[in-house]
Backbone as JSON Lines, residues from 0, in Angstrom:
{"i":0,"aa":"M","n":[25.38,136.47,-63.77],"ca":[24.87,134.69,-64.69],"c":[25.97,134.23,-64.02]}
{"i":1,"aa":"K","n":[25.59,133.05,-63.51],"ca":[26.77,132.02,-63.15],"c":[27.34,131.55,-64.59]}
{"i":2,"aa":"K","n":[28.75,130.95,-64.4],"ca":[29.49,130.62,-65.38],"c":[29.7,129.07,-65.0]}
{"i":3,"aa":"F","n":[29.54,128.25,-65.92],"ca":[29.65,126.87,-65.57],"c":[30.89,126.15,-66.22]}
{"i":4,"aa":"E","n":[31.01,126.71,-67.22],"ca":[31.64,125.97,-68.24],"c":[33.23,126.84,-68.47]}
{"i":5,"aa":"F","n":[34.14,126.01,-68.88],"ca":[35.63,126.63,-69.15],"c":[35.99,126.24,-70.29]}
{"i":6,"aa":"N","n":[36.05,126.65,-71.46],"ca":[36.64,126.19,-72.77],"c":[35.68,124.88,-73.28]}
{"i":7,"aa":"G","n":[34.12,124.88,-72.89],"ca":[33.62,123.96,-73.32],"c":[33.1,123.01,-72.47]}
{"i":8,"aa":"Q","n":[33.85,122.76,-71.26],"ca":[33.86,121.61,-70.59],"c":[33.02,122.41,-69.07]}
{"i":9,"aa":"K","n":[32.57,121.54,-68.4],"ca":[32.11,121.84,-67.01],"c":[33.32,121.07,-65.83]}
{"i":10,"aa":"N","n":[34.41,120.59,-66.51],"ca":[35.32,120.39,-65.28],"c":[36.8,120.62,-66.06]}
{"i":11,"aa":"I","n":[38.09,120.51,-65.06],"ca":[39.46,120.46,-66.03],"c":[39.45,119.05,-65.78]}
{"i":12,"aa":"C","n":[38.81,118.13,-64.79],"ca":[39.79,117.06,-64.54],"c":[38.82,115.7,-65.3]}
{"i":13,"aa":"G","n":[38.19,115.8,-66.15],"ca":[37.87,114.54,-66.32],"c":[38.33,113.87,-67.09]}
{"i":14,"aa":"E","n":[39.05,114.16,-68.22],"ca":[39.78,113.58,-69.0],"c":[41.19,113.03,-68.37]}
{"i":15,"aa":"R","n":[41.39,113.53,-67.4],"ca":[42.82,112.95,-66.43],"c":[42.1,111.93,-65.45]}
{"i":16,"aa":"I","n":[40.88,111.94,-65.37],"ca":[40.26,111.13,-64.55],"c":[40.26,109.85,-64.93]}
{"i":17,"aa":"R","n":[39.92,110.1,-66.7],"ca":[39.68,108.71,-67.8],"c":[41.0,108.21,-67.73]}
{"i":18,"aa":"M","n":[41.99,108.75,-67.79],"ca":[43.4,108.4,-68.3],"c":[44.04,107.69,-67.18]}
{"i":19,"aa":"A","n":[43.66,108.04,-65.77],"ca":[44.19,107.56,-64.53],"c":[43.54,105.97,-64.53]}
{"i":20,"aa":"R","n":[41.93,106.24,-64.95],"ca":[41.13,104.97,-64.58],"c":[41.47,103.91,-65.7]}
{"i":21,"aa":"L","n":[41.53,104.45,-66.78],"ca":[42.28,103.45,-67.68],"c":[43.82,102.75,-67.65]}
{"i":22,"aa":"A","n":[44.66,103.66,-67.07],"ca":[45.94,103.01,-66.82],"c":[45.78,102.05,-65.5]}
{"i":23,"aa":"K","n":[44.89,102.12,-64.91],"ca":[44.91,101.14,-63.68],"c":[43.56,99.96,-64.39]}
{"i":24,"aa":"R","n":[42.89,99.94,-65.36],"ca":[42.55,98.69,-66.32],"c":[41.28,98.69,-65.4]}
{"i":25,"aa":"M","n":[40.59,99.77,-64.78],"ca":[39.14,100.16,-63.93],"c":[38.29,100.61,-64.98]}
{"i":26,"aa":"S","n":[37.17,99.92,-64.91],"ca":[35.92,100.33,-65.53],"c":[35.05,101.37,-64.6]}
{"i":27,"aa":"Q","n":[34.34,102.0,-65.3],"ca":[33.78,103.13,-64.71],"c":[32.81,102.7,-63.43]}
{"i":28,"aa":"A","n":[32.29,101.65,-63.85],"ca":[31.42,100.82,-62.61],"c":[32.2,100.55,-61.57]}
{"i":29,"aa":"T","n":[33.65,100.19,-61.65],"ca":[34.51,99.76,-60.26],"c":[34.97,100.96,-59.59]}
{"i":30,"aa":"L","n":[34.93,102.05,-60.46],"ca":[35.51,103.32,-60.2],"c":[34.3,103.67,-59.18]}
{"i":31,"aa":"A","n":[33.22,104.01,-59.37],"ca":[32.0,103.88,-59.07],"c":[31.55,103.53,-57.74]}
{"i":32,"aa":"I","n":[32.03,102.4,-57.8],"ca":[31.74,101.43,-56.22],"c":[33.19,102.0,-55.15]}
{"i":33,"aa":"K","n":[34.24,101.93,-55.95],"ca":[35.46,102.58,-55.06],"c":[34.67,104.19,-54.22]}
{"i":34,"aa":"M","n":[34.46,104.52,-55.22],"ca":[34.17,106.01,-54.64],"c":[32.98,105.87,-53.67]}
{"i":35,"aa":"Q","n":[32.43,105.11,-53.95],"ca":[31.41,104.8,-52.4],"c":[32.31,104.61,-51.22]}
{"i":36,"aa":"T","n":[33.44,104.04,-51.3],"ca":[34.04,103.6,-50.36],"c":[34.88,104.59,-49.48]}
{"i":37,"aa":"E","n":[35.09,105.89,-50.5],"ca":[35.45,107.15,-49.79],"c":[34.38,107.97,-49.64]}
{"i":38,"aa":"G","n":[32.82,107.64,-49.35],"ca":[31.66,108.06,-48.9],"c":[30.88,108.95,-50.03]}
{"i":39,"aa":"V","n":[31.57,108.92,-50.99],"ca":[30.93,109.72,-52.25],"c":[29.87,108.67,-53.24]}
{"i":40,"aa":"V","n":[28.56,109.21,-53.31],"ca":[27.89,108.13,-53.93],"c":[27.79,108.78,-55.43]}
{"i":41,"aa":"L","n":[28.42,107.98,-56.47],"ca":[28.27,108.53,-58.11],"c":[27.89,106.93,-58.74]}
{"i":42,"aa":"E","n":[27.11,107.28,-59.48],"ca":[26.68,105.98,-60.55],"c":[27.88,106.03,-61.66]}
{"i":43,"aa":"Q","n":[27.48,105.14,-62.51],"ca":[28.45,105.0,-63.74],"c":[28.38,106.2,-64.44]}
{"i":44,"aa":"D","n":[26.86,106.08,-64.98],"ca":[26.61,107.41,-65.66],"c":[27.5,108.66,-65.24]}
{"i":45,"aa":"A","n":[27.22,108.7,-63.74],"ca":[28.02,110.4,-63.22],"c":[29.36,110.28,-63.84]}
{"i":46,"aa":"I","n":[30.18,109.12,-63.83],"ca":[31.45,108.73,-63.88],"c":[31.63,109.36,-65.46]}
{"i":47,"aa":"S","n":[30.61,108.77,-66.41],"ca":[31.13,108.9,-67.27],"c":[30.84,110.38,-68.16]}
{"i":48,"aa":"R","n":[29.98,110.99,-67.65],"ca":[29.55,112.26,-67.64],"c":[31.08,113.33,-67.04]}
{"i":49,"aa":"V","n":[31.37,112.84,-66.07],"ca":[32.55,113.61,-65.36],"c":[33.69,113.52,-66.63]}
{"i":50,"aa":"E","n":[33.86,112.24,-67.22],"ca":[35.16,112.33,-67.74],"c":[34.74,112.55,-69.26]}
{"i":51,"aa":"S","n":[33.72,113.22,-69.53],"ca":[33.3,113.49,-71.06],"c":[33.16,115.52,-70.67]}
{"i":52,"aa":"G","n":[33.31,115.47,-69.28],"ca":[33.15,117.14,-69.24],"c":[31.99,117.57,-69.24]}
{"i":53,"aa":"D","n":[30.72,116.78,-68.99],"ca":[29.28,116.91,-69.21],"c":[28.77,117.49,-67.83]}
{"i":54,"aa":"R","n":[29.87,117.1,-66.82],"ca":[29.27,117.13,-64.92],"c":[30.38,117.7,-64.46]}
{"i":55,"aa":"L","n":[29.78,118.64,-63.6],"ca":[30.51,119.33,-62.43],"c":[31.26,118.55,-61.83]}
{"i":56,"aa":"V","n":[32.49,118.51,-61.45],"ca":[33.24,118.07,-60.51],"c":[33.24,118.5,-58.64]}
{"i":57,"aa":"T","n":[32.54,118.43,-57.56],"ca":[32.93,119.32,-56.55],"c":[34.39,118.88,-55.87]}
{"i":58,"aa":"D","n":[34.59,119.67,-54.91],"ca":[36.12,119.57,-54.69],"c":[36.27,118.36,-53.7]}
{"i":59,"aa":"Y","n":[35.1,118.16,-52.87],"ca":[35.1,116.55,-52.08],"c":[35.22,115.59,-53.36]}
{"i":60,"aa":"E","n":[34.23,115.24,-54.36],"ca":[34.62,114.59,-55.37],"c":[36.05,114.15,-55.72]}
{"i":61,"aa":"A","n":[36.7,115.49,-56.27],"ca":[38.07,115.39,-56.93],"c":[38.92,115.13,-55.41]}
{"i":62,"aa":"R","n":[38.73,115.11,-54.65],"ca":[39.89,114.24,-53.52],"c":[39.34,112.72,-53.38]}
{"i":63,"aa":"A","n":[37.97,112.66,-53.46],"ca":[37.78,111.19,-53.66],"c":[38.67,110.48,-54.73]}
{"i":64,"aa":"F","n":[38.38,111.1,-55.82],"ca":[38.85,110.4,-57.03],"c":[40.32,110.36,-57.54]}
{"i":65,"aa":"A","n":[41.18,111.31,-56.49],"ca":[42.4,111.22,-56.45],"c":[42.66,110.27,-55.39]}
{"i":66,"aa":"A","n":[42.19,110.07,-54.3],"ca":[42.38,109.1,-52.99],"c":[42.06,107.45,-54.2]}
{"i":67,"aa":"V","n":[41.13,107.55,-54.67],"ca":[41.08,106.0,-55.24],"c":[41.73,105.72,-56.38]}
{"i":68,"aa":"L","n":[42.1,106.69,-57.28],"ca":[42.99,106.3,-57.96],"c":[44.49,106.63,-57.77]}
{"i":69,"aa":"N","n":[44.72,106.85,-56.53],"ca":[46.15,106.54,-55.73],"c":[46.95,107.62,-56.63]}
{"i":70,"aa":"I","n":[46.61,109.17,-56.92],"ca":[47.16,110.21,-57.91],"c":[46.87,111.04,-56.99]}
{"i":71,"aa":"P","n":[48.08,112.24,-57.16],"ca":[48.23,113.61,-56.22],"c":[46.75,114.17,-56.81]}
{"i":72,"aa":"I","n":[46.36,114.96,-55.76],"ca":[44.93,115.74,-56.28],"c":[45.66,116.56,-57.11]}
{"i":73,"aa":"E","n":[46.44,117.34,-57.05],"ca":[47.2,118.39,-58.53],"c":[47.35,117.95,-59.69]}
{"i":74,"aa":"V","n":[47.49,116.4,-60.04],"ca":[47.44,116.03,-61.31],"c":[45.97,116.31,-61.97]}
{"i":75,"aa":"L","n":[44.94,115.84,-60.95],"ca":[43.53,116.42,-61.58],"c":[43.23,117.73,-62.0]}
{"i":76,"aa":"L","n":[44.22,118.7,-61.18],"ca":[43.79,120.33,-61.32],"c":[44.76,120.55,-61.93]}
{"i":77,"aa":"K","n":[45.7,120.23,-62.82],"ca":[46.86,121.2,-63.3],"c":[46.61,121.64,-64.6]}
{"i":78,"aa":"P","n":[47.44,122.64,-65.22],"ca":[47.14,123.08,-66.39],"c":[47.26,122.3,-67.38]}
{"i":79,"aa":"D","n":[46.75,122.69,-68.7],"ca":[46.9,121.62,-69.79],"c":[48.52,122.03,-70.35]}
{"i":80,"aa":"E","n":[48.9,120.7,-70.68],"ca":[50.19,120.93,-71.53],"c":[50.08,121.84,-72.66]}
{"i":81,"aa":"E","n":[51.12,122.8,-72.92],"ca":[50.85,123.43,-74.31],"c":[52.14,123.25,-75.0]}
C-alpha cells in the first residue's frame, strides 16, 4: 500500500509556501504565473491545494517554489518547530 499522507497532509511544505507567498504580498495567481517562468505549469487552484496540504508536491515543484519565492529549499523541508 502506498502512503501519500503524513500527519493528515499530502505535503510538509504547503504552509511554508503560503507564508512565504504572503510575506511577499503575492497572490496565488501571481505565484502560478511565476512558477511557469521556472518551467512548472501549475494553476491557481493547484497552488491552493498545495498550500492546504491537499496536493502532493514533487521535487522539481519544490525547487521551483523555492526559486520563485527566493528562499532556500531547506526552509520548505525543515521539520516543524516544537
